[in-house]
C-alpha positions as CSV (number, residue, x, y, z in Angstrom):
1,M,0.0,0.0,0.0
2,S,1.4,3.3,-1.0
3,R,2.0,6.1,1.6
4,L,-0.5,8.9,1.8
5,A,0.6,12.4,0.9
6,S,-0.4,13.4,4.4
7,R,-2.0,11.6,7.3
8,S,-3.0,12.0,10.9
9,V,-0.9,9.9,13.3
10,V,-2.0,9.5,16.9
11,V,0.3,8.1,19.6
12,V,-1.1,7.2,23.1
13,V,1.3,6.3,25.9
14,G,-1.2,6.0,28.8
15,T,-1.1,7.3,32.3
16,D,1.6,5.3,34.0
17,H,4.0,7.4,36.1
18,H,7.1,6.1,34.3
19,P,8.2,8.4,31.5
20,F,8.0,7.1,27.9
21,D,10.3,9.7,26.3
22,R,11.3,7.2,23.6
23,A,7.8,7.5,22.2
24,V,7.8,11.3,22.4
25,A,11.2,11.6,20.7
26,W,9.9,9.4,17.9
27,A,6.7,11.5,17.5
28,D,8.8,14.7,17.3
29,D,11.2,13.1,14.8
30,W,8.4,11.8,12.6
31,Q,6.8,15.3,12.6
32,R,10.1,16.9,11.7
33,R,10.7,14.5,8.8
34,H,7.0,14.5,7.6
35,P,5.8,18.1,8.0
36,D,2.6,17.3,6.0
37,D,1.5,14.8,8.6
38,R,-0.2,15.8,11.8
39,V,1.2,13.9,14.7
40,V,-0.7,14.0,18.0
41,I,0.7,12.4,21.2
42,Q,-0.9,11.9,24.6
43,F,2.4,12.0,26.5
44,G,1.4,11.4,30.2
45,R,4.3,11.7,32.6
46,S,6.8,11.9,29.7
47,R,8.4,15.1,28.6
48,A,6.2,17.3,26.4
49,P,6.8,17.1,22.6
50,E,8.5,20.0,20.9
51,L,7.0,19.6,17.4
52,A,4.2,17.1,17.6
53,T,0.8,18.3,19.1
54,G,0.8,17.1,22.7
55,H,-1.8,16.4,25.3
56,E,-0.6,15.4,28.8
57,F,-3.9,13.5,29.5
58,L,-7.2,12.9,27.6
59,A,-10.5,11.7,29.0
60,P,-11.4,8.2,27.8
61,A,-14.0,9.5,25.4
62,E,-11.5,12.0,24.0
63,V,-9.0,9.2,23.5
64,R,-11.5,7.1,21.5
65,D,-12.6,10.2,19.4
66,T,-9.0,11.1,18.6
67,M,-8.3,7.5,17.6
68,A,-11.4,7.3,15.4
69,A,-10.4,10.4,13.5
70,A,-6.8,9.3,12.9
71,D,-5.3,7.5,9.9
72,V,-2.7,5.8,12.1
73,V,-2.9,4.7,15.7
74,I,0.1,3.8,17.8
75,T,-0.4,2.7,21.4
76,H,1.7,1.6,24.3
77,G,1.1,-2.0,25.5
78,G,-1.7,-1.2,27.8
79,P,-4.6,-3.7,27.3
80,G,-7.3,-1.0,27.7
81,T,-5.6,1.3,25.2
82,I,-5.3,-1.4,22.7
83,S,-9.0,-2.3,23.1
84,D,-9.9,1.4,22.7
85,A,-8.0,1.5,19.4
86,Q,-9.8,-1.6,18.2
87,R,-13.2,-0.2,19.2
88,S,-12.2,2.9,17.2
89,G,-11.8,0.9,14.0
90,H,-8.0,0.3,14.0
91,R,-5.6,-2.6,14.0
92,P,-3.1,-0.6,16.1
93,I,0.6,-0.6,16.0
94,V,1.6,-1.5,19.6
95,F,4.9,0.0,20.9
96,P,5.2,-1.5,24.4
97,R,7.1,0.1,27.3
98,D,10.4,-1.5,28.0
99,P,11.2,-1.9,31.8
100,S,15.0,-2.2,31.0
101,R,14.8,1.4,29.8
102,G,12.9,2.6,32.9
103,E,9.6,2.9,31.0
104,H,7.6,0.6,33.3
105,V,7.9,-1.4,36.5
106,D,7.8,-4.8,34.8
107,D,7.4,-6.5,31.4
108,H,3.7,-7.1,31.4
109,Q,3.1,-4.7,28.5
110,Q,5.6,-6.6,26.4
111,R,4.0,-9.9,27.4
112,F,0.5,-8.7,26.5
113,A,1.7,-7.1,23.2
114,S,3.3,-10.4,22.2
115,W,0.1,-12.3,23.1
116,C,-1.8,-10.0,20.8
117,A,0.7,-10.2,18.0
118,E,0.9,-14.0,18.1
119,R,-2.9,-14.0,17.5
120,D,-2.6,-11.5,14.6
121,L,-4.6,-8.8,16.5
122,V,-2.0,-6.0,16.3
123,D,1.2,-5.1,14.7
124,L,4.1,-5.1,17.2
125,A,6.9,-2.6,17.2
126,R,9.5,-3.3,19.9
127,E,11.9,-0.7,18.6
128,V,11.8,2.6,16.8
129,D,13.0,0.9,13.7
130,D,9.9,-1.3,13.8
131,L,7.7,1.8,13.8
132,E,9.5,3.1,10.8
133,R,9.1,-0.2,8.9
134,L,5.4,-0.5,9.7
135,L,4.5,3.0,8.8
136,A,6.5,2.8,5.6
137,G,4.6,-0.4,4.6
138,A,1.0,0.8,5.1
139,A,-1.0,4.0,4.5
140,D,-3.1,3.6,7.7
141,T,-4.0,1.2,10.5
142,R,-7.7,1.1,9.8
143,A,-9.2,-2.3,9.9
144,A,-12.2,-4.0,8.4
145,T,-15.2,-4.1,10.7
146,S,-15.1,-7.9,10.8
147,D,-11.5,-7.9,11.9
148,T,-12.1,-5.4,14.8
149,A,-15.2,-7.3,15.9
150,R,-13.2,-10.5,16.0
151,S,-10.5,-9.1,18.2
152,E,-12.2,-6.5,20.3
153,A,-14.2,-8.9,22.5
154,S,-11.2,-11.1,23.2
155,V,-8.7,-8.3,24.0
156,A,-11.2,-6.1,25.9
157,T,-12.6,-9.0,28.0
158,F,-9.2,-10.4,28.7
159,A,-7.4,-7.1,29.2
160,E,-8.0,-7.0,33.0
161,L,-6.5,-10.5,33.4
162,V,-3.4,-10.2,31.3
163,G,-2.7,-6.7,32.5
164,R,-2.5,-7.6,36.2
165,R,1.0,-7.9,37.5
166,H,0.4,-10.9,39.8
167,V,-0.9,-12.8,36.7
168,T,1.5,-11.7,34.1
169,G,4.5,-12.2,36.3
170,A,3.5,-15.8,37.0
171,R,2.2,-17.0,33.7
172,P,4.1,-17.3,30.4
173,V,2.7,-15.6,27.3
174,S,2.0,-19.0,25.8
175,A,-0.5,-19.9,28.6
176,P,-3.9,-20.3,27.0
177,P,-6.4,-17.6,28.0
178,L,-9.5,-19.2,29.6
179,L,-12.7,-17.4,30.5
180,L,-14.8,-19.4,33.0
181,V,-18.5,-18.9,33.5
182,L,-19.7,-20.0,36.9
183,D,-23.5,-20.2,36.2
184,D,-25.7,-22.0,33.7
185,G,-26.1,-18.9,31.4
186,P,-24.9,-18.7,27.8
187,V,-21.1,-19.0,27.3
188,P,-19.5,-16.0,25.4
189,A,-18.1,-16.5,21.9
190,G,-14.8,-18.3,21.7
191,A,-13.3,-21.8,21.6
192,D,-16.0,-23.5,23.7
193,L,-14.6,-26.3,26.0
194,G,-18.1,-27.1,27.4
195,R,-18.6,-27.7,31.1
196,L,-15.4,-28.5,32.9
197,P,-15.3,-31.3,35.5
198,T,-15.1,-30.4,39.2
199,P,-11.7,-31.3,40.8
200,D,-11.7,-34.0,43.4
201,V,-10.2,-31.6,46.0
202,G,-12.0,-30.0,48.9
203,L,-13.0,-26.3,48.6
204,A,-11.1,-25.4,51.8
205,V,-7.8,-26.6,50.3
206,L,-8.5,-25.0,46.9
207,A,-9.2,-21.6,48.5
208,R,-5.7,-21.5,50.1
209,R,-3.1,-19.4,48.3
210,R,-0.2,-21.8,49.2
211,L,-0.5,-25.5,48.9
212,R,1.7,-28.4,50.1
213,R,3.5,-30.3,47.3
214,S,1.2,-33.3,47.8
215,E,-1.8,-31.1,47.4
216,R,-0.6,-29.2,44.4
217,A,0.4,-32.3,42.4
218,P,-3.2,-33.6,41.7
219,L,-4.3,-30.0,40.8
220,L,-1.6,-29.7,38.2
221,D,-2.6,-33.0,36.7
222,Y,-6.2,-31.8,36.6
223,A,-5.3,-28.5,35.0
224,R,-2.9,-30.2,32.5
225,G,-5.8,-31.9,30.7
226,I,-7.9,-28.7,30.5
227,R,-4.9,-26.8,29.2
228,E,-4.3,-29.3,26.5
229,R,-7.9,-29.1,25.5
230,A,-7.8,-25.3,25.3
231,L,-4.6,-25.3,23.3
232,E,-6.0,-27.8,20.8
233,R,-9.2,-25.9,20.3
234,L,-7.4,-22.6,19.9
235,V,-5.1,-24.1,17.2
236,E,-8.1,-25.6,15.4
237,G,-10.0,-22.4,14.9
238,P,-9.7,-18.6,14.6
239,E,-10.8,-17.9,18.2
240,T,-8.4,-16.1,20.5
241,L,-10.0,-17.0,23.8
242,A,-11.1,-20.3,25.3
243,V,-14.4,-20.3,27.2
244,A,-16.0,-22.9,29.4
245,A,-18.6,-23.4,32.1
246,G,-17.6,-24.6,35.5
247,D,-18.0,-24.1,39.3
248,L,-16.0,-22.3,42.0
249,P,-13.8,-25.3,42.8
250,T,-12.9,-25.5,39.0
251,A,-11.9,-21.8,39.0
252,L,-9.8,-22.1,42.1
253,A,-8.1,-25.2,40.9
254,L,-7.1,-23.6,37.6
255,G,-5.8,-20.6,39.5
256,H,-3.1,-22.7,41.1
257,D,-1.6,-23.6,37.7
258,R,0.8,-21.1,36.1
259,Q,0.3,-22.6,32.7
260,V,-3.4,-21.6,32.5
261,A,-4.3,-17.9,32.5
262,V,-7.8,-18.2,33.9
263,A,-10.4,-15.5,34.6
264,V,-14.0,-15.7,35.8
265,L,-16.8,-13.9,34.1
266,D,-18.8,-11.8,36.6
267,R,-22.5,-12.4,36.2
268,G,-23.6,-11.4,39.7
269,L,-21.1,-13.4,41.7
270,G,-22.0,-13.8,45.4
271,V,-19.8,-12.2,48.1
272,A,-18.4,-15.5,49.3
273,A,-17.3,-16.5,45.7
274,R,-15.9,-13.1,45.0
275,M,-13.8,-13.2,48.2
276,A,-12.6,-16.7,47.5
277,L,-11.5,-15.8,44.0
278,R,-9.8,-12.6,45.2
279,H,-7.9,-14.5,47.9
280,A,-6.7,-17.1,45.4
281,Q,-5.8,-14.3,43.0
282,V,-8.1,-15.4,40.2
283,P,-9.2,-12.3,38.3
284,V,-12.9,-11.5,37.8
285,V,-13.7,-9.7,34.5
286,S,-16.8,-8.4,32.8
287,L,-17.7,-8.5,29.1
288,P,-17.4,-5.1,27.6
289,A,-20.5,-3.5,26.2
290,R,-20.3,-3.1,22.4
291,P,-20.1,0.6,21.3
């Protein structure tokens, strides 16, 4: 695709307190080398741009409106920002913060960006050179409605899970994402695993954060079978999220396995269930409302 004579380029770095000056420097440099383009950057706690149009912070609605009007959208690796870009009609270029450069406290943005890129939901730019290559190869980042609809639900629903430090720090990016429904209602779209079996372990044991080796071993065996089913189904089809029905013991058992990234869909969970999931560090998420 040939490059447009001029285009609107929007860069969003989020609200984290770590500076992302590398993104600001690139925005200024692109604006200097492409004066016909209009480069807008939400720069947060980074230094203000010298040439590009800068906004320290934008309200969520302003972020989405700015993205919707842009030809090119570049985001940091925040799951919520990526989801906003997709809802605004873009397959964004994701430029994740690098903790080794002091741009974040850990590598969860890089993990999540890799997770999305592996599933062909975004274009990944780890370095400035990658940004240059991607912008040279495409006139814009707008995506077909069918493409954004396919990815938006998966990324937005799972963003809260993958973006949490206690999950991303423990689970590899290859861990299959599994959304568990704890009632008998309809299961959201995805690679449907059906109803999962209840583990043969008492709830009092499952609710503990730390288990003895003898207690953990049968749970890992239990989770291994479910993980293999999820991986097989995700490879077979275009889905980016495995979904299943189950009960509270199922959710707590999977929460003890680092090789399964499990979250529970909130459909009016009771106080006791919510507290048990929180204690076991199993995230609870809500399906996003479609715009």
